[in-house]
DRENDO-195700 format. One record per residue (C-alpha): residue number from 1; residue in three letters; x, z, y. Coordinates in Angstrom, 1 decimal. Each point is the difference from the previous one (the first is absolute). Example, Ala and Ser with C-alpha at 12.3 -4.5 7.8 and 13.67 -1.06 7.14 Angstrom:
% DRENDO-195700
+-----+-----+--------+--------+--------+
!   k !   r !      u !      w !      v !
+-----+-----+--------+--------+--------+
!   1 ! ALA !   12.3 !    7.8 !   -4.5 !
!   2 ! SER !    1.4 !   -0.7 !    3.4 !
+-----+-----+--------+--------+--------+
//
This chain:
% DRENDO-195700
+-----+-----+--------+--------+--------+
!   k !   r !      u !      w !      v !
+-----+-----+--------+--------+--------+
!   1 ! THR !  -31.1 !  -37.8 !  -30.8 !
!   2 ! ARG !    2.0 !    3.1 !   -0.8 !
!   3 ! LYS !   -0.3 !    3.3 !    1.9 !
!   4 ! LEU !    3.0 !    2.2 !    0.1 !
!   5 ! LYS !    0.2 !    3.5 !    1.3 !
!   6 ! VAL !    3.2 !    1.0 !    1.8 !
!   7 ! LYS !    1.1 !    3.4 !    1.5 !
!   8 ! ARG !    1.5 !   -0.3 !    3.5 !
!   9 ! THR !    2.0 !    2.7 !    1.7 !
!  10 ! SER !    0.3 !    0.4 !    3.8 !
!  11 ! THR !    2.9 !    1.9 !    1.4 !
!  12 ! SER !   -1.5 !   -0.1 !    3.5 !
!  13 ! LEU !   -3.3 !    1.5 !   -1.1 !
!  14 ! LYS !    1.6 !    2.1 !   -2.7 !
!  15 ! ARG !   -2.6 !   -0.9 !   -2.7 !
!  16 ! ALA !   -0.7 !   -2.4 !   -2.8 !
!  17 ! ASP !   -3.1 !   -2.2 !   -0.5 !
!  18 ! ASP !   -1.3 !   -2.5 !   -2.5 !
!  19 ! ALA !   -0.8 !   -3.6 !    0.7 !
!  20 ! VAL !   -1.6 !   -2.6 !   -2.2 !
!  21 ! LEU !    1.5 !   -3.4 !    0.3 !
!  22 ! GLU !   -1.8 !   -3.1 !   -1.4 !
!  23 ! ILE !    2.0 !   -3.0 !   -1.4 !
!  24 ! ALA !   -2.1 !   -3.1 !   -0.4 !
!  25 ! ILE !    2.0 !   -1.5 !   -2.9 !
!  26 ! LYS !   -0.2 !   -3.8 !    0.1 !
!  27 ! PRO !    0.0 !   -2.1 !   -3.2 !
!  28 ! GLY !    3.3 !   -1.6 !   -0.6 !
!  29 ! TRP !    2.2 !    2.6 !    1.7 !
!  30 ! LYS !    3.4 !    0.0 !   -1.6 !
!  31 ! PRO !    2.0 !    3.0 !   -1.0 !
!  32 ! GLY !    2.0 !    1.3 !    2.9 !
!  33 ! THR !   -2.6 !   -0.9 !    2.6 !
!  34 ! LYS !    0.1 !    2.8 !    2.7 !
!  35 ! VAL !   -3.0 !    1.4 !    1.8 !
!  36 ! THR !    0.8 !    2.0 !    3.1 !
!  37 ! PHE !   -2.2 !    2.5 !    1.8 !
!  38 ! GLN !    1.6 !    0.5 !    3.4 !
!  39 ! GLY !    0.1 !    3.6 !    1.4 !
!  40 ! GLU !   -1.8 !    1.5 !   -3.0 !
!  41 ! GLY !    2.9 !    2.0 !   -1.4 !
!  42 ! ASP !    1.8 !    3.2 !    0.9 !
!  43 ! GLU !    1.1 !    1.0 !    3.5 !
!  44 ! PHE !    3.6 !    1.0 !    0.4 !
!  45 ! GLY !    1.7 !    1.7 !    2.9 !
!  46 ! ASN !   -1.5 !    0.6 !    3.5 !
!  47 ! SER !   -1.0 !   -3.6 !    0.7 !
!  48 ! GLY !   -3.4 !    0.3 !   -1.7 !
!  49 ! GLN !    0.6 !   -3.5 !   -1.4 !
!  50 ! ALA !   -1.5 !   -0.4 !   -3.4 !
!  51 ! GLN !    1.9 !   -2.0 !   -2.6 !
!  52 ! ASP !   -1.4 !   -3.0 !   -1.9 !
!  53 ! VAL !   -1.3 !    0.2 !   -3.6 !
!  54 ! VAL !    1.1 !   -2.9 !   -2.1 !
!  55 ! PHE !   -1.5 !   -0.8 !   -3.4 !
!  56 ! VAL !    1.8 !   -2.4 !   -2.4 !
!  57 ! ILE !   -2.2 !   -1.9 !   -2.4 !
!  58 ! ARG !    0.9 !    0.4 !   -3.6 !
!  59 ! GLU !   -1.4 !   -2.2 !   -2.8 !
!  60 ! LYS !   -1.8 !    1.7 !   -2.8 !
!  61 ! ARG !    1.0 !   -1.2 !   -3.5 !
!  62 ! HIS !   -2.7 !   -2.1 !   -1.7 !
!  63 ! PRO !   -0.4 !   -0.1 !   -3.8 !
!  64 ! LEU !   -0.6 !   -3.8 !   -0.1 !
!  65 ! TYR !    1.8 !   -1.4 !    2.9 !
!  66 ! THR !    3.3 !    0.0 !    1.9 !
!  67 ! ARG !    0.4 !   -1.5 !    3.4 !
!  68 ! GLU !    2.5 !   -2.6 !    1.3 !
!  69 ! GLY !   -0.8 !   -0.7 !    3.6 !
!  70 ! SER !   -3.6 !   -1.2 !    0.1 !
!  71 ! ASN !    0.0 !   -1.0 !   -3.7 !
!  72 ! LEU !   -1.3 !    2.2 !   -2.8 !
!  73 ! LEU !    2.0 !   -0.1 !   -3.2 !
!  74 ! HIS !   -1.6 !    0.8 !   -3.4 !
!  75 ! HIS !    1.8 !    0.0 !   -3.4 !
!  76 ! ARG !   -2.0 !   -0.5 !   -3.1 !
!  77 ! LYS !    0.8 !    0.1 !   -3.7 !
!  78 ! ILE !   -1.6 !   -2.7 !   -2.1 !
!  79 ! PRO !    0.2 !   -0.9 !   -3.7 !
!  80 ! LEU !    1.8 !   -3.2 !   -1.1 !
!  81 ! VAL !   -3.3 !   -1.6 !   -1.0 !
!  82 ! ASP !   -1.4 !    0.3 !    3.5 !
!  83 ! ALA !    3.3 !   -1.4 !    1.5 !
!  84 ! LEU !   -0.4 !   -3.1 !   -2.2 !
!  85 ! THR !   -3.8 !   -0.6 !    0.2 !
!  86 ! GLY !   -1.1 !    1.3 !    3.4 !
!  87 ! PHE !   -2.2 !    3.0 !    0.9 !
!  88 ! LYS !   -2.0 !    1.7 !    2.7 !
!  89 ! PHE !    0.3 !    3.6 !    1.2 !
!  90 ! ASP !   -1.7 !    2.2 !    2.6 !
!  91 ! LEU !    2.0 !    1.8 !    2.6 !
!  92 ! PRO !   -1.4 !    2.7 !    2.3 !
!  93 ! HIS !    0.8 !   -1.0 !    3.6 !
!  94 ! LEU !    1.0 !    2.3 !    2.8 !
!  95 ! GLU !   -3.3 !   -0.8 !    1.8 !
!  96 ! PRO !   -2.6 !    2.6 !   -1.2 !
!  97 ! ASP !   -2.2 !   -1.1 !   -2.8 !
!  98 ! LYS !    1.7 !   -3.4 !   -0.3 !
!  99 ! THR !    1.4 !   -1.4 !   -3.3 !
! 100 ! LEU !    1.9 !   -3.3 !   -0.2 !
! 101 ! ARG !   -0.5 !   -2.2 !   -3.1 !
! 102 ! ILE !    3.2 !   -1.8 !   -0.5 !
! 103 ! ALA !    0.3 !   -3.0 !   -2.4 !
! 104 ! VAL !    3.4 !   -1.1 !   -1.4 !
! 105 ! ASN !   -0.4 !   -3.4 !   -1.5 !
! 106 ! GLU !    3.8 !   -0.9 !   -0.1 !
! 107 ! ILE !    2.4 !    1.0 !   -2.7 !
! 108 ! VAL !    1.7 !    3.2 !    1.2 !
! 109 ! THR !    3.8 !    0.0 !   -0.3 !
! 110 ! PRO !    2.2 !    3.0 !    0.8 !
! 111 ! THR !    0.5 !   -1.3 !    3.5 !
! 112 ! TYR !   -3.6 !   -1.0 !    0.7 !
! 113 ! THR !   -1.8 !    1.5 !    3.0 !
! 114 ! LYS !   -3.7 !   -0.3 !    0.9 !
! 115 ! VAL !   -0.6 !   -0.1 !    3.7 !
! 116 ! VAL !   -3.4 !    0.7 !    1.4 !
! 117 ! LYS !    0.0 !   -1.1 !    3.6 !
! 118 ! GLY !   -1.5 !    2.3 !    2.6 !
! 119 ! LYS !   -0.6 !    3.0 !   -2.2 !
! 120 ! GLY !    2.9 !    2.1 !    1.3 !
! 121 ! MET !    0.3 !    2.5 !    2.8 !
! 122 ! PRO !   -1.5 !   -0.9 !    3.5 !
! 123 ! SER !    2.5 !   -0.6 !    2.8 !
! 124 ! SER !    0.0 !    3.0 !    2.4 !
! 125 ! LYS !    0.1 !   -2.5 !    2.9 !
! 126 ! ASP !   -2.8 !   -2.2 !   -1.3 !
! 127 ! PRO !   -2.2 !    1.6 !   -2.7 !
! 128 ! ALA !   -1.6 !   -3.4 !   -0.8 !
! 129 ! GLU !    3.5 !   -1.2 !   -1.2 !
! 130 ! LYS !    0.8 !    1.3 !   -3.5 !
! 131 ! GLY !    3.0 !   -0.2 !   -2.3 !
! 132 ! ASP !   -0.3 !   -1.1 !   -3.6 !
! 133 ! LEU !   -0.5 !    1.8 !   -3.3 !
! 134 ! VAL !    3.0 !   -0.8 !   -2.2 !
! 135 ! VAL !   -0.4 !    0.7 !   -3.8 !
! 136 ! THR !    3.0 !    0.1 !   -2.3 !
! 137 ! PHE !   -0.2 !    0.3 !   -3.8 !
! 138 ! ASP !    1.8 !    1.8 !   -2.8 !
! 139 ! ILE !   -0.7 !   -1.9 !   -3.2 !
! 140 ! VAL !   -0.3 !    2.3 !   -3.0 !
! 141 ! TYR !    1.2 !   -1.7 !   -3.2 !
! 142 ! PRO !   -1.1 !    1.1 !   -3.4 !
! 143 ! LYS !    2.5 !    2.1 !   -1.9 !
! 144 ! GLU !   -0.5 !   -2.1 !   -3.1 !
! 145 ! LEU !   -2.0 !   -2.9 !   -1.4 !
! 146 ! PRO !   -1.2 !   -0.8 !   -3.5 !
! 147 ! ALA !    1.6 !   -3.0 !   -1.6 !
! 148 ! ASP !   -3.2 !   -2.0 !    0.0 !
! 149 ! SER !   -0.5 !    0.6 !    3.7 !
! 150 ! LYS !    3.6 !   -1.2 !    0.7 !
! 151 ! GLU !   -0.7 !   -3.2 !   -2.0 !
! 152 ! ARG !   -3.2 !   -0.7 !    2.0 !
! 153 ! LEU !    1.8 !    0.5 !    3.2 !
! 154 ! ARG !    2.7 !   -2.4 !   -1.0 !
! 155 ! GLU !   -2.8 !   -2.6 !   -0.7 !
! 156 ! VAL !   -1.8 !    0.3 !    3.3 !
! 157 ! LEU !    2.8 !    0.8 !    2.5 !
! 158 ! PRO !    2.2 !   -2.8 !    1.2 !
! 159 ! ARG !    3.7 !    0.0 !   -0.8 !
! 160 ! PHE !    2.5 !   -0.8 !    2.7 !
+-----+-----+--------+--------+--------+
//
């Protein structure tokens, strides 16, 4: 819930007053969602009819996630050794005090994505229905390798 103070002017009463409007923000609301408070705005002319106040929901930028519909997208850098051998990582979730432990057991290629079902944003129409968490990876390759490491890699990695 968000409380917002607005100043309203009235031409018929020739004064201004303040009003506090409360917006009960629902989980899953998308950017551009409009919340209208009918008759809570300024009065113009002699009609005494107050205008509506309309708030448009804007999404706050998050350091770990971007949003695509109900899905949460996360991009993660990983070293080549993890891409080849598998790994686990902890990812703070949007739910307070919740951390997801994500295991990647597959070989991560440049086009690989890890999808964690039901860990995205809730639907604004049905909060029990949630999108997915989609993780993409940027594989960081070593800048150089010693000759003996190259030779060992040739011995253990298959040739195509």
